[in-house]
C-alpha positions as a Markdown table, in Angstrom:
| # | Residue | x | y | z |
|---|---|---|---|---|
| 1 | Met | 116.9 | 57.6 | 137.7 |
| 2 | Ser | 119.6 | 55.0 | 136.6 |
| 3 | Gly | 122.9 | 56.4 | 135.3 |
| 4 | Ala | 121.6 | 54.6 | 132.1 |
| 5 | Asp | 118.7 | 56.6 | 131.9 |
| 6 | Thr | 120.7 | 59.6 | 132.6 |
| 7 | Ser | 123.4 | 58.4 | 129.8 |
| 8 | Ala | 120.4 | 57.6 | 127.2 |
| 9 | Gln | 118.8 | 60.9 | 127.6 |
| 10 | Ile | 121.8 | 62.8 | 127.1 |
| 11 | Tyr | 122.4 | 61.0 | 123.7 |
| 12 | Cys | 119.1 | 61.9 | 122.5 |
| 13 | Ala | 119.2 | 65.5 | 123.6 |
| 14 | Asn | 122.7 | 65.5 | 121.6 |
| 15 | Glu | 120.9 | 63.9 | 118.6 |
| 16 | Ala | 118.1 | 65.8 | 118.4 |
| 17 | Arg | 120.3 | 69.1 | 119.2 |
| 18 | Asn | 123.1 | 68.0 | 116.3 |
| 19 | Arg | 120.1 | 66.6 | 113.4 |
| 20 | Asp | 117.2 | 68.4 | 114.3 |
| 21 | Phe | 117.3 | 71.7 | 115.7 |
| 22 | Thr | 114.2 | 73.5 | 115.2 |
| 23 | Gly | 112.6 | 70.1 | 117.0 |
| 24 | Tyr | 115.3 | 70.4 | 119.8 |
| 25 | Ala | 114.7 | 74.1 | 120.3 |
| 26 | Ser | 111.1 | 73.9 | 120.1 |
| 27 | Gly | 111.2 | 71.5 | 123.0 |
| 28 | Val | 112.8 | 74.0 | 125.1 |
| 29 | Phe | 109.5 | 76.0 | 125.1 |
| 30 | Ala | 107.8 | 72.8 | 126.6 |
| 31 | Pro | 107.0 | 72.3 | 129.8 |
| 32 | Gln | 110.1 | 70.5 | 131.6 |
| 33 | Ser | 107.8 | 67.4 | 132.9 |
| 34 | Ala | 107.6 | 66.6 | 128.9 |
| 35 | Arg | 111.0 | 67.4 | 127.6 |
| 36 | Arg | 112.3 | 63.7 | 128.1 |
| 37 | Ala | 109.5 | 62.1 | 125.6 |
| 38 | Trp | 109.7 | 65.4 | 123.1 |
| 39 | Leu | 113.7 | 64.3 | 122.6 |
| 40 | Ala | 113.0 | 61.0 | 122.2 |
| 41 | Leu | 110.7 | 61.7 | 119.7 |
| 42 | Thr | 112.9 | 64.3 | 118.0 |
| 43 | Ala | 115.7 | 61.8 | 118.2 |
| 44 | Phe | 113.6 | 58.8 | 116.8 |
| 45 | Asn | 112.4 | 61.0 | 113.8 |
| 46 | Ala | 115.9 | 62.1 | 112.9 |
| 47 | Glu | 116.8 | 58.5 | 112.9 |
| 48 | Val | 113.9 | 57.4 | 110.5 |
| 49 | Ser | 114.0 | 60.0 | 108.4 |
| 50 | Gln | 117.5 | 60.3 | 107.8 |
| 51 | Ile | 118.7 | 57.0 | 106.9 |
| 52 | Arg | 118.6 | 57.5 | 103.0 |
| 53 | Asp | 121.4 | 59.9 | 104.2 |
| 54 | His | 123.8 | 57.1 | 105.6 |
| 55 | Val | 123.0 | 54.2 | 103.2 |
| 56 | Ser | 124.0 | 54.1 | 99.8 |
| 57 | Gln | 121.5 | 50.9 | 98.7 |
| 58 | Pro | 118.0 | 50.4 | 99.9 |
| 59 | Leu | 118.5 | 46.9 | 101.1 |
| 60 | Pro | 120.3 | 48.4 | 104.5 |
| 61 | Gly | 117.9 | 51.4 | 104.8 |
| 62 | Glu | 114.8 | 48.8 | 104.7 |
| 63 | Ile | 116.9 | 46.3 | 107.0 |
| 64 | Arg | 117.3 | 49.9 | 109.6 |
| 65 | Leu | 113.3 | 50.6 | 109.2 |
| 66 | Gln | 112.4 | 47.1 | 109.5 |
| 67 | Trp | 114.2 | 47.0 | 112.9 |
| 68 | Trp | 112.8 | 49.8 | 114.0 |
| 69 | Arg | 109.5 | 48.3 | 113.2 |
| 70 | Asp | 110.2 | 45.6 | 115.2 |
| 71 | Leu | 110.7 | 47.4 | 118.4 |
| 72 | Leu | 107.7 | 48.9 | 118.1 |
| 73 | Thr | 105.5 | 46.0 | 117.8 |
| 74 | Gly | 107.4 | 43.8 | 120.2 |
| 75 | Glu | 108.9 | 41.2 | 117.5 |
| 76 | Gly | 112.5 | 39.9 | 116.2 |
| 77 | Ala | 115.9 | 42.0 | 116.6 |
| 78 | Gly | 114.5 | 45.7 | 117.2 |
| 79 | Tyr | 112.3 | 44.3 | 120.2 |
| 80 | Asp | 115.6 | 42.3 | 121.9 |
| 81 | Gly | 118.2 | 44.6 | 121.5 |
| 82 | Ala | 115.9 | 47.9 | 122.2 |
| 83 | Gln | 118.1 | 48.7 | 125.8 |
| 84 | Ala | 121.7 | 48.6 | 123.9 |
| 85 | Asn | 120.6 | 51.7 | 122.0 |
| 86 | Pro | 119.6 | 54.6 | 123.5 |
| 87 | Val | 117.3 | 56.0 | 121.2 |
| 88 | Ala | 115.2 | 53.0 | 121.4 |
| 89 | Ala | 115.4 | 52.9 | 125.2 |
| 90 | Glu | 114.1 | 56.8 | 125.1 |
| 91 | Leu | 111.1 | 56.0 | 123.0 |
| 92 | Arg | 109.6 | 52.9 | 124.8 |
| 93 | His | 110.0 | 54.7 | 127.8 |
| 94 | Ala | 107.7 | 57.8 | 126.3 |
| 95 | Ile | 105.2 | 55.2 | 124.6 |
| 96 | Thr | 105.1 | 53.9 | 127.8 |
| 97 | Ala | 104.7 | 56.9 | 129.4 |
| 98 | Tyr | 102.2 | 59.0 | 127.5 |
| 99 | Asn | 100.5 | 55.8 | 126.2 |
| 100 | Leu | 101.8 | 56.8 | 122.6 |
| 101 | Pro | 99.6 | 55.4 | 119.6 |
| 102 | Val | 102.3 | 52.6 | 118.2 |
| 103 | Glu | 100.6 | 52.5 | 115.0 |
| 104 | Lys | 100.8 | 56.0 | 114.4 |
| 105 | Leu | 104.8 | 55.3 | 114.8 |
| 106 | Val | 104.5 | 52.4 | 112.7 |
| 107 | Arg | 103.1 | 54.4 | 110.0 |
| 108 | Leu | 105.6 | 56.8 | 110.1 |
| 109 | Ile | 108.1 | 54.5 | 109.6 |
| 110 | Asp | 106.1 | 52.9 | 106.4 |
| 111 | Ala | 106.2 | 55.9 | 105.0 |
| 112 | His | 109.6 | 56.5 | 105.0 |
| 113 | Val | 110.4 | 53.4 | 102.9 |
| 114 | Phe | 109.7 | 55.6 | 100.0 |
| 115 | Asp | 113.0 | 57.6 | 101.3 |
| 116 | Val | 115.3 | 54.9 | 100.3 |
| 117 | Tyr | 114.5 | 54.5 | 96.7 |
| 118 | Asp | 114.6 | 56.2 | 93.9 |
| 119 | Asp | 110.8 | 56.1 | 93.0 |
| 120 | Pro | 109.5 | 59.6 | 91.7 |
| 121 | Met | 106.7 | 60.9 | 94.1 |
| 122 | Pro | 103.6 | 60.5 | 91.3 |
| 123 | Asp | 101.2 | 62.8 | 92.3 |
| 124 | Met | 100.2 | 65.7 | 95.1 |
| 125 | Ala | 97.8 | 63.6 | 96.9 |
| 126 | Ala | 100.7 | 61.1 | 97.4 |
| 127 | Leu | 103.0 | 64.0 | 98.8 |
| 128 | Glu | 100.9 | 65.2 | 100.9 |
| 129 | Ala | 99.9 | 61.9 | 102.5 |
| 130 | His | 103.8 | 61.3 | 102.8 |
| 131 | Cys | 103.9 | 64.8 | 104.6 |
| 132 | Arg | 100.7 | 63.7 | 107.1 |
| 133 | Asp | 102.3 | 60.3 | 107.7 |
| 134 | Thr | 105.5 | 62.0 | 108.9 |
| 135 | Ala | 105.5 | 65.6 | 109.8 |
| 136 | Gly | 102.1 | 65.6 | 110.6 |
| 137 | Ala | 102.3 | 62.4 | 112.9 |
| 138 | Met | 105.1 | 63.9 | 114.7 |
| 139 | Tyr | 103.0 | 67.1 | 115.5 |
| 140 | Glu | 100.2 | 64.9 | 116.5 |
| 141 | Leu | 102.4 | 63.0 | 119.0 |
| 142 | Arg | 104.0 | 66.2 | 120.4 |
| 143 | Ala | 100.5 | 67.4 | 121.2 |
| 144 | Lys | 99.7 | 64.1 | 123.1 |
| 145 | Ile | 103.3 | 64.3 | 125.3 |
| 146 | Leu | 101.5 | 67.7 | 126.4 |
| 147 | Gly | 97.9 | 66.5 | 127.2 |
| 148 | Ala | 96.1 | 67.3 | 124.1 |
| 149 | Glu | 94.3 | 64.7 | 122.0 |
| 150 | Ser | 91.2 | 65.3 | 120.1 |
| 151 | Asn | 89.7 | 65.5 | 116.3 |
| 152 | Asp | 90.9 | 69.2 | 116.3 |
| 153 | Val | 94.5 | 68.1 | 117.2 |
| 154 | Ser | 94.2 | 65.8 | 114.8 |
| 155 | Arg | 93.1 | 68.0 | 111.9 |
| 156 | Leu | 95.4 | 71.0 | 112.8 |
| 157 | Ala | 98.4 | 68.0 | 112.7 |
| 158 | Glu | 97.6 | 67.1 | 109.7 |
| 159 | His | 97.9 | 70.8 | 108.0 |
| 160 | Ala | 100.6 | 71.4 | 110.0 |
| 161 | Gly | 102.4 | 68.6 | 108.6 |
| 162 | Val | 101.6 | 69.1 | 105.1 |
| 163 | Ala | 102.9 | 72.8 | 105.1 |
| 164 | Glu | 106.1 | 71.7 | 107.2 |
| 165 | Gly | 106.7 | 68.7 | 104.6 |
| 166 | Leu | 106.4 | 70.8 | 101.4 |
| 167 | Val | 108.6 | 73.6 | 102.7 |
| 168 | His | 110.9 | 70.7 | 103.9 |
| 169 | Thr | 110.4 | 69.1 | 100.1 |
| 170 | Met | 111.7 | 72.5 | 98.4 |
| 171 | Ile | 114.6 | 72.9 | 101.0 |
| 172 | Ala | 115.9 | 69.6 | 100.4 |
| 173 | Leu | 115.9 | 69.9 | 96.4 |
| 174 | Pro | 119.2 | 70.2 | 96.1 |
| 175 | Arg | 120.3 | 67.0 | 98.3 |
| 176 | His | 117.8 | 65.2 | 96.9 |
| 177 | Ser | 118.5 | 66.1 | 92.9 |
| 178 | Ala | 122.2 | 65.7 | 93.4 |
| 179 | Arg | 121.1 | 61.7 | 94.2 |
| 180 | Arg | 118.5 | 61.7 | 91.6 |
| 181 | Gln | 115.7 | 61.6 | 93.6 |
| 182 | Leu | 112.5 | 63.2 | 92.9 |
| 183 | Tyr | 109.8 | 64.2 | 95.5 |
| 184 | Leu | 108.0 | 66.7 | 93.3 |
| 185 | Pro | 104.9 | 65.4 | 92.3 |
| 186 | Gly | 104.5 | 64.5 | 88.8 |
| 187 | Asp | 100.7 | 65.6 | 88.2 |
| 188 | Leu | 102.4 | 69.0 | 89.0 |
| 189 | Met | 105.4 | 68.7 | 86.9 |
| 190 | Ala | 103.3 | 67.7 | 84.2 |
| 191 | Met | 100.7 | 70.6 | 84.8 |
| 192 | His | 104.1 | 73.1 | 84.0 |
| 193 | Ser | 105.5 | 71.1 | 81.6 |
| 194 | Leu | 108.8 | 70.4 | 83.8 |
| 195 | Asn | 111.2 | 67.5 | 83.0 |
| 196 | Ser | 112.8 | 65.4 | 85.5 |
| 197 | Glu | 116.4 | 65.9 | 83.8 |
| 198 | Glu | 116.0 | 69.6 | 84.5 |
| 199 | Ile | 115.9 | 68.8 | 88.2 |
| 200 | Phe | 118.6 | 66.5 | 88.0 |
| 201 | Leu | 121.0 | 68.6 | 86.2 |
| 202 | Arg | 120.1 | 71.5 | 88.1 |
| 203 | Gln | 118.6 | 73.6 | 85.9 |
| 204 | Pro | 116.2 | 76.3 | 87.2 |
| 205 | Ser | 113.9 | 76.9 | 84.3 |
| 206 | Glu | 110.7 | 78.7 | 84.5 |
| 207 | Ala | 108.8 | 75.3 | 84.0 |
| 208 | Leu | 110.5 | 74.5 | 87.8 |
| 209 | Lys | 110.1 | 77.9 | 89.4 |
| 210 | Ala | 106.3 | 77.9 | 88.5 |
| 211 | Thr | 106.3 | 74.1 | 90.0 |
| 212 | Leu | 107.8 | 75.6 | 93.2 |
| 213 | Ala | 105.7 | 78.8 | 93.3 |
| 214 | His | 102.8 | 76.1 | 93.3 |
| 215 | Leu | 104.1 | 74.3 | 95.6 |
| 216 | Arg | 105.0 | 77.5 | 98.0 |
| 217 | Gly | 101.0 | 78.5 | 97.4 |
| 218 | Glu | 99.7 | 75.0 | 98.8 |
| 219 | Ala | 102.2 | 75.3 | 102.0 |
| 220 | Arg | 100.9 | 78.7 | 102.8 |
| 221 | Arg | 97.5 | 77.5 | 102.5 |
| 222 | Gln | 97.8 | 74.5 | 104.3 |
| 223 | Leu | 100.0 | 76.8 | 107.0 |
| 224 | Asp | 97.3 | 79.3 | 107.3 |
| 225 | Gln | 95.0 | 76.6 | 107.9 |
| 226 | Ala | 97.0 | 74.9 | 110.7 |
| 227 | Met | 97.4 | 78.7 | 112.2 |
| 228 | Ala | 93.5 | 79.4 | 112.2 |
| 229 | Lys | 92.9 | 76.3 | 114.0 |
| 230 | Leu | 95.7 | 76.5 | 116.9 |
| 231 | Val | 93.0 | 78.7 | 118.8 |
| 232 | Glu | 90.9 | 75.5 | 119.1 |
| 233 | Val | 93.6 | 73.1 | 121.1 |
| 234 | Pro | 94.5 | 73.6 | 124.7 |
| 235 | Lys | 97.1 | 76.9 | 125.3 |
| 236 | Gln | 99.1 | 74.0 | 126.9 |
| 237 | Ala | 99.6 | 72.2 | 123.7 |
| 238 | Arg | 100.6 | 74.9 | 121.7 |
| 239 | Val | 104.0 | 74.6 | 122.0 |
| 240 | Ala | 103.9 | 71.5 | 120.1 |
| 241 | Phe | 103.1 | 73.7 | 117.0 |
| 242 | Leu | 106.2 | 75.8 | 117.6 |
| 243 | Pro | 107.9 | 74.5 | 114.6 |
| 244 | Leu | 105.4 | 76.4 | 112.5 |
| 245 | Ala | 107.0 | 79.8 | 112.9 |
| 246 | Met | 110.3 | 78.1 | 111.0 |
| 247 | Val | 107.6 | 76.6 | 108.2 |
| 248 | Lys | 106.6 | 80.4 | 107.6 |
| 249 | Thr | 110.5 | 81.9 | 107.9 |
| 250 | Asn | 111.5 | 78.9 | 105.6 |
| 251 | Leu | 108.8 | 79.8 | 103.0 |
| 252 | Asp | 109.5 | 83.6 | 102.9 |
| 253 | Arg | 113.0 | 82.5 | 102.2 |
| 254 | Leu | 112.5 | 80.0 | 99.7 |
| 255 | Glu | 110.4 | 83.1 | 97.8 |
| 256 | Arg | 113.9 | 84.7 | 97.4 |
| 257 | Ala | 116.3 | 81.9 | 97.3 |
| 258 | Asp | 117.8 | 80.0 | 94.1 |
| 259 | Pro | 116.1 | 76.5 | 94.2 |
| 260 | Phe | 119.3 | 74.5 | 93.8 |
| 261 | Ala | 121.0 | 77.0 | 97.0 |
| 262 | Gln | 122.0 | 74.8 | 100.0 |
| 263 | Pro | 119.8 | 76.2 | 102.4 |
| 264 | Ile | 122.0 | 77.8 | 105.5 |
| 265 | Gln | 119.9 | 78.8 | 108.7 |
| 266 | Ser | 122.2 | 79.8 | 111.5 |
| 267 | Arg | 120.9 | 78.2 | 115.0 |
| 268 | Leu | 120.8 | 81.6 | 116.3 |
| 269 | Arg | 118.2 | 82.7 | 113.9 |
| 270 | Ile | 116.1 | 79.5 | 114.6 |
| 271 | Leu | 116.4 | 80.3 | 118.4 |
| 272 | Trp | 115.9 | 83.9 | 117.8 |
| 273 | Thr | 112.4 | 82.9 | 115.6 |
| 274 | Leu | 111.2 | 80.5 | 117.6 |
| 275 | Trp | 111.3 | 82.5 | 120.8 |
| 276 | Arg | 109.8 | 85.6 | 119.3 |
| 277 | Ala | 107.1 | 82.9 | 118.2 |
| 278 | Ala | 106.5 | 81.2 | 121.6 |
| 279 | Ser | 106.5 | 84.8 | 123.3 |
| 280 | Ala | 103.0 | 86.1 | 121.2 |
| 281 | Lys | 99.8 | 84.7 | 120.1 |
| 282 | Pro | 98.5 | 82.5 | 119.1 |
| 283 | Phe | 101.6 | 80.2 | 120.8 |
| 284 | Arg | 101.1 | 82.6 | 124.1 |
| 285 | Asn | 99.4 | 80.6 | 126.9 |
């Protein structure tokens, strides 16, 4: 292994730890042989999912996402400059080593185009599709790294992704409302007579509480389905779904929290939650 490879791995590990600690810490419980690719995927996902946090206009965000598309499709500046970017270099290594499906990674990138604009989420179906193409894709890719690839794994990943994505939508509400982004689905808002200005003005109205309760109920339903299906996948791949332990913890916390309070979860608490889950059924090998 070259010094450049080692440097890129360290960089990805630091990026994963600093930008997605749950993803990073879950990888601790994966086999040593899979951790390099796991960290590459986690660092890549953090990069593309958090682009909106680093741009003030849609165009720079679109350009960054296009760079990643070029990297994956073998075209343009992204492909040519991959070796200069440690996350890109490690992602390409993971794709080659585990034959990861490029089209799924490209679809993940495409889903995050929504993030760089301020268009409202039209309905629940669109939000769930966004969750499947982002969080769901990550679950399926991690499972493939761990040697599991089947229709059962795909269905489990979809339920897990929707559960995680809905929880993230609620956790991110303070950040989204501050920049007038609207991820709460339009049909659900209409059902509960929720006006977007109530969200942007950070008013915890009864309509907002009812909308969030509806989302929590759907997230729990998806989580229950995911956990029921977890026993159907090979034991060595179950750690790919370990972040579901944090989905449950966050759901419980959201039940009690002010919807506009910035959530704070200590790293020690995350590690403790993941360790307990990894040591128990259905994650335990």
